[in-house]
N, C-alpha and C positions, 0 to 999 in steps of 0.2 A: 813347258807344261801347258804355261796358260794359253801361248797360241796353238797349242792343239786342241784343248777345248773350245775356244774362242772357234776354231774350224769347223769342230764337230758342231757345235750349237749351230753354227750358221747353218750347215749342211742341213740340219734337222728341221730349221726354219725354213728355210728355201723349199725343201720336200713338204712340209706341211703347209705350206701358203700357196703352192703348185706350180703356175706358170705365171709369167709378165702378161703386160696387157692384150697385146696382139693374140699369142697363143690362148688366153683366158677366154678371149672373144672367139676364136675359131672352135675352140672347145665346148662354146656354150652352143655355137651353131650345128656343131657336131651331136651334142645331145640332145638339141631341140629336134634334128634332122630324125635320129634313132626314135626318140618320143611318137614325131609324126608316122613314122613306119610301123611301128609297134600297132599303134592305133589302128591304122589303115589294115596290118595283119589281123588283128584282133576282131574288126569288123567284117572280114571277109571269114574267119572262121565263124562268128555268127551267124550270117547268110547262110553259108554252108552247112551248118546246123539246122537250119529252119529249112533248108529245101529238102535236106536228109528225113528229117520228121514227116515233111508234107509227101515226099514221095512213099515213104514208110506206111502213111494213115492209104495212098493211093492202092498200095498193093495190097493192104490189109482187106479193103474194100472190095478188091479185084477177086480175090480169093473166097471172099464171105458171098460174091455173086456167083462164085464156080459152083460153090458149094451147093449152094440154092438150085442151079440149075441140074448140078449132077443127083441131087435128092429128088427132084423132080421126075427124073428119066426113070427113078425107080419105082 
């Protein structure tokens, strides 16, 4: 019974502590790479939102000029 408890405790501790040295380093590198990818994607999304806002303003200006031209014809 004590052996089973010891094995279960060892299993729980090993699961909680994660991987050994080499594995934890590669895991840290993967997390770092994932963070860089996330930041790159977030920056791209922010740039796309800014571009969409600029296009929306440009279209609104064009529609306003078109209305002005149409009203001057009347």
